[in-house]
FITIDO-812282 format. One line per 2 residues: for each residue x, y, z of C-alpha. Coordinates in nm, 2 decimals. Example, Ala and Ser with C-alpha at 12.3 -4.5 7.8 and 13.67 -1.06 7.14 Angstrom:
<atoms>
1.23:-0.45:0.78  1.37:-0.11:0.71
</atoms>
This chain:
<atoms>
8.50:10.33:12.13  8.57:10.17:11.79
8.86:10.18:11.56  8.80:10.32:11.21
8.91:10.20:10.87  8.89:10.45:10.58
8.89:10.34:10.22  8.80:10.50:9.89
8.48:10.36:9.75  8.53:10.46:9.39
8.85:10.49:9.17  9.04:10.69:9.43
9.07:11.07:9.45  8.75:11.08:9.66
8.88:11.34:9.91  9.02:11.09:10.17
9.29:11.34:10.28  9.05:11.58:10.44
8.83:11.31:10.60  9.14:11.12:10.74
9.27:11.45:10.87  8.94:11.52:11.04
8.93:11.18:11.19  9.30:11.18:11.29
9.24:11.45:11.54  9.01:11.21:11.72
9.24:10.91:11.68  9.54:10.80:11.90
9.73:10.63:11.61  9.71:10.64:11.23
9.82:10.33:11.03  9.86:10.30:10.66
9.79:9.95:10.53  9.85:9.92:10.16
9.98:10.09:9.84  10.29:10.30:9.79
10.38:10.66:9.70  10.15:10.64:9.40
9.86:10.76:9.61  9.82:11.11:9.73
9.63:11.30:10.01  9.60:11.68:10.02
9.54:11.83:10.36  9.45:12.19:10.43
9.53:12.27:10.79  9.52:12.63:10.92
9.54:12.77:10.57  9.85:12.56:10.49
9.84:12.29:10.23  10.03:11.96:10.28
10.06:11.70:10.01  10.13:11.35:10.13
10.19:11.04:9.92  10.34:10.78:10.15
10.33:10.91:10.51  10.00:10.85:10.70
9.80:11.17:10.74  9.83:11.17:11.11
10.19:11.31:11.09  10.06:11.66:11.03
9.87:11.64:11.36  10.16:11.50:11.55
9.99:11.16:11.59  10.19:10.84:11.60
10.19:10.73:11.24  10.26:10.38:11.12
10.34:10.23:10.78  10.22:9.87:10.78
10.37:9.57:10.62  10.11:9.58:10.34
10.28:9.90:10.20  10.56:9.89:9.95
10.81:10.16:10.05  11.04:10.36:9.82
11.31:10.46:10.07  11.42:10.76:9.86
11.07:10.89:9.82  11.02:10.84:10.20
11.32:11.05:10.29  11.23:11.32:10.04
10.87:11.34:10.18  11.01:11.36:10.53
11.24:11.64:10.44  10.96:11.83:10.26
10.73:11.81:10.56  11.00:11.90:10.80
11.06:12.21:10.60  10.69:12.29:10.65
10.73:12.26:11.03  10.61:11.91:11.08
10.81:11.71:11.34  10.89:11.36:11.21
11.10:11.13:11.43  11.13:10.76:11.48
10.91:10.81:11.79  10.63:10.95:11.58
10.67:10.75:11.26  10.74:10.38:11.24
10.78:10.16:10.93  10.70:9.78:10.94
11.04:9.60:10.93  10.88:9.35:10.69
10.76:9.61:10.44  10.90:9.54:10.09
11.11:9.81:9.92  11.06:9.98:9.59
11.39:10.00:9.41  11.52:10.19:9.10
11.48:9.87:8.90  11.11:9.86:8.98
11.06:10.22:8.86  11.25:10.14:8.54
11.05:9.83:8.47  10.73:10.02:8.53
10.84:10.27:8.26  10.95:10.00:8.01
10.60:9.84:8.03  10.42:10.17:8.00
10.62:10.26:7.68  10.52:9.93:7.50
10.41:9.99:7.15  10.11:9.75:7.14
9.87:9.99:7.30  9.83:9.77:7.61
9.96:10.01:7.88  9.78:10.01:8.21
9.83:10.38:8.28  10.03:10.34:8.60
10.21:10.63:8.78  10.55:10.47:8.68
10.66:10.47:9.04  10.74:10.10:9.06
10.45:9.99:9.28  10.34:9.70:9.07
10.68:9.55:9.01  10.76:9.58:9.38
10.45:9.38:9.47  10.54:9.12:9.21
10.87:9.07:9.37  10.71:9.05:9.72
10.47:8.78:9.60  10.76:8.61:9.41
10.96:8.59:9.74  11.26:8.78:9.61
11.18:9.13:9.75  11.43:9.32:9.96
11.26:9.43:10.28  11.33:9.70:10.53
11.48:9.46:10.77  11.73:9.34:10.50
11.90:9.68:10.52  12.02:9.59:10.87
12.22:9.30:10.73  12.47:9.46:10.49
12.68:9.13:10.47  12.38:8.95:10.32
12.26:9.24:10.10  12.48:9.16:9.79
12.33:8.80:9.78  11.98:8.93:9.81
12.04:9.19:9.53  12.19:8.92:9.31
11.88:8.70:9.36  11.65:8.99:9.27
11.85:9.09:8.96  11.86:8.73:8.84
11.49:8.79:8.77  11.50:9.16:8.67
11.79:9.13:8.43  11.61:8.87:8.23
11.31:9.11:8.20  11.54:9.39:8.11
11.69:9.19:7.83  11.35:9.11:7.71
11.27:9.48:7.69  11.59:9.54:7.50
11.74:9.73:7.80  12.09:9.69:7.96
12.12:9.48:8.27  12.11:9.66:8.61
12.44:9.71:8.80  12.43:9.50:9.12
12.72:9.68:9.28  12.55:10.02:9.22
12.22:9.90:9.37  12.40:9.76:9.68
12.58:10.09:9.72  12.26:10.29:9.69
12.08:10.07:9.95  12.38:10.08:10.19
12.38:10.46:10.16  12.00:10.50:10.23
11.99:10.24:10.51  12.08:10.48:10.79
11.80:10.71:10.70  11.54:10.43:10.70
11.64:10.18:10.98  11.58:10.42:11.27
11.21:10.41:11.17  11.19:10.03:11.14
10.98:9.85:11.40  10.75:9.56:11.45
10.44:9.76:11.37  10.21:9.46:11.44
10.32:9.46:11.80  10.29:9.84:11.84
9.93:9.82:11.72  9.85:9.52:11.94
9.97:9.70:12.25  9.78:10.01:12.15
9.46:9.82:12.09  9.49:9.63:12.42
9.53:9.97:12.59  9.20:10.08:12.44
9.36:10.34:12.21  9.17:10.45:11.90
9.33:10.34:11.57  9.26:10.50:11.23
9.35:10.26:10.95  9.42:10.45:10.64
9.38:10.31:10.29  9.50:10.45:9.96
9.35:10.47:9.62  9.00:10.32:9.58
8.80:10.00:9.60  8.75:10.00:9.22
9.13:9.97:9.19  9.15:9.67:9.41
9.35:9.39:9.23  9.07:9.14:9.30
8.76:9.35:9.31  8.84:9.64:9.07
8.82:9.69:8.70  9.10:9.44:8.62
9.36:9.48:8.47  9.32:9.86:8.51
9.38:9.83:8.88  9.66:9.88:9.13
9.87:9.58:9.26  9.73:9.55:9.61
9.40:9.50:9.79  9.24:9.83:9.86
8.93:9.71:10.04  8.89:9.73:10.42
8.98:9.36:10.47  9.34:9.45:10.38
9.37:9.67:10.70  9.41:9.35:10.90
9.66:9.17:10.67  9.84:9.49:10.59
9.91:9.59:10.95  9.92:9.25:11.13
9.61:9.28:11.34  9.29:9.08:11.38
9.01:9.14:11.13  8.79:9.26:11.41
9.04:9.54:11.48  8.93:9.72:11.16
8.62:9.85:11.34  8.39:10.09:11.16
8.45:10.10:10.79  8.40:10.44:10.64
8.39:10.46:10.26  8.48:10.79:10.10
8.25:10.87:9.81  8.26:11.17:9.58
7.92:11.32:9.49  8.01:11.25:9.13
8.26:11.01:8.97  8.62:11.06:8.86
8.89:10.83:8.73  9.26:10.88:8.64
9.43:10.67:8.37  9.29:10.39:8.15
9.00:10.16:8.20  8.62:10.14:8.18
8.41:10.44:8.30  8.04:10.39:8.23
7.92:10.74:8.33  8.21:10.93:8.18
8.12:11.27:8.04  8.31:11.42:7.75
8.07:11.72:7.71  8.04:12.06:7.88
7.90:11.90:8.20  8.21:11.68:8.24
8.43:11.98:8.18  8.24:12.18:8.43
8.28:11.91:8.69  8.65:11.89:8.63
8.70:12.26:8.65  8.49:12.32:8.96
8.63:12.01:9.13  8.99:12.10:9.05
9.03:11.74:8.92  9.40:11.69:8.89
9.60:11.42:9.07  9.79:11.51:9.39
10.09:11.29:9.29  10.09:11.29:8.91
9.91:11.61:8.82  9.72:11.42:8.56
9.37:11.54:8.47  9.09:11.32:8.59
8.81:11.19:8.38  8.47:11.31:8.52
8.12:11.17:8.51  7.79:11.14:8.70
7.76:10.95:9.02  7.75:10.57:8.95
7.53:10.41:9.22  7.58:10.06:9.07
7.96:10.07:9.13  7.94:10.23:9.47
7.67:9.97:9.58  7.92:9.70:9.47
8.21:9.85:9.66  8.00:9.90:9.97
7.94:9.52:9.96  8.29:9.41:9.87
8.45:9.66:10.10  8.23:9.60:10.40
8.14:9.97:10.43  7.93:10.07:10.73
7.88:10.43:10.63  8.00:10.67:10.36
8.15:11.02:10.37  8.01:11.21:10.07
8.26:11.46:9.95  8.26:11.75:9.71
7.89:11.81:9.72  7.95:12.18:9.66
8.08:12.10:9.31  7.73:12.02:9.20
7.60:12.36:9.31  7.42:12.53:9.02
7.34:12.23:8.81  6.98:12.25:8.69
6.97:11.87:8.66  7.19:11.60:8.81
7.19:11.25:8.68  7.26:10.93:8.87
7.34:10.59:8.72  7.10:10.33:8.87
7.17:10.03:8.64  7.35:9.92:8.32
7.22:9.79:7.99  7.42:9.53:7.80
7.29:9.36:7.48  6.94:9.45:7.58
6.97:9.31:7.93  6.95:9.53:8.24
7.23:9.47:8.50  7.26:9.57:8.86
7.63:9.51:8.88  7.94:9.57:8.68
8.02:9.25:8.49  8.36:9.10:8.54
8.46:9.06:8.18  8.68:9.32:8.03
8.48:9.35:7.70  8.15:9.36:7.89
8.28:9.63:8.12  8.37:9.85:7.82
8.04:9.79:7.65  7.78:9.86:7.93
7.56:10.16:7.90  7.44:10.36:8.20
7.07:10.38:8.29  7.01:10.72:8.44
6.77:10.87:8.69  6.75:11.25:8.66
6.72:11.46:8.98  6.65:11.83:9.02
6.96:12.03:9.10  6.98:12.33:9.33
7.06:12.70:9.28  7.17:12.76:9.63
7.52:12.70:9.77  7.62:12.40:9.98
7.98:12.52:10.02  8.09:12.55:10.38
7.77:12.41:10.52  7.80:12.25:10.86
7.45:12.14:10.93  7.15:11.99:10.74
6.96:12.32:10.78  7.22:12.50:10.58
7.17:12.28:10.27  6.92:12.35:9.99
6.63:12.11:10.01  6.72:11.95:9.67
7.07:11.88:9.80  6.93:11.70:10.09
6.71:11.50:9.86  7.01:11.41:9.65
7.20:11.28:9.95  6.90:11.08:10.07
6.85:10.93:9.72  7.22:10.83:9.70
7.18:10.65:10.04  6.89:10.45:9.90
7.06:10.36:9.58  7.39:10.24:9.74
7.22:10.07:10.04  7.44:10.25:10.29
7.39:10.55:10.51  7.59:10.87:10.50
7.80:10.92:10.81  7.95:11.25:10.70
7.92:11.52:10.43  8.21:11.73:10.31
8.12:12.07:10.17  8.46:12.23:10.10
8.83:12.14:10.13  8.84:12.31:10.47
8.86:12.05:10.75  8.57:12.19:10.96
8.33:12.23:10.67  8.16:11.90:10.72
7.83:11.77:10.85  7.87:11.49:11.10
7.58:11.25:11.09  7.73:10.95:11.27
8.07:10.96:11.45  8.26:10.66:11.31
8.47:10.63:11.64  8.15:10.56:11.83
8.07:10.27:11.60
</atoms>
């Protein structure tokens, strides 16, 4: 049996929640390896909807759920999410949920700095969720972060806060903002510590023991590969690595432990926030995709930009992300389109390209080259076998496989967990 790593293969919002939930039933442990509470998963279980932004999806199924060292953790957001899920009847205890003791914390100063930057008047905002994820990663890399384990040393906490604010107060002055109150931050951290420390653990060791015992681990990523800080549409990206390689570094396991890499791919393309989007539609077709796909962010509620499937980008993320198979989601949203277009290449200054160029100006200037496929009038919604799909829908899936150079392992045909077509079980490798 293989472990499975799930990543988004577009700009996020690909429907990872349902797929991770489907897989978590078959896993023994679920581990989150990057990001923060800026990413969201929506799970529909037994008619009840659960919205998660920080906790691994396995908690809803009662599976041991781990938050790895690659995650940045807002302790107040964590406790609020725990309370919300408990109110929905989900049991969350230190036995079922563990946080890496070396995970960096997101603090109020991080959220505030995020906001200051997004309110700049030069038109250069990135379009973040303003939840402090980027500034928290900056402090982690700058070696001044306050980590979960630091909450267990209250005597040293004032010194660590002073070191952090030495940097932040200079930034705040530069933004014309008052300096942060060190005593208030120490007080807030001291107050929240008892709610976080019971969950702290050496997650790397927990995973090592589980893998040695032959348990199946589901490594859960957040956001999408096109938001990867190295491989995405920089600078309109997140502040962490979102590709499958981060599963190892973000949880403290060997690279081989990542197992089968499943890339989640929407049957069309969406994006939230700023940045290039070659196949974006601003016409009736784009509006139709957004309305039928209910394209609003789980965490922010922001409306997503919609466009046709971009095979160039997905082929690129399949390569950079080491994807072994894709789960194609929201196929039912395309029901009823007479024609469906797929981007197969780009044109830039008269030259045809088979990849997205790295330069910011070039990314904004590329024009999609489309292939037009016949749509289908029948319904794919709720289909659980190939035989239930219209013939043109099957052809569409097969053409996508050809264009991205990767086979489909699963198809999702509605938000309901069991409405899926399993082609290849990722846990069987």
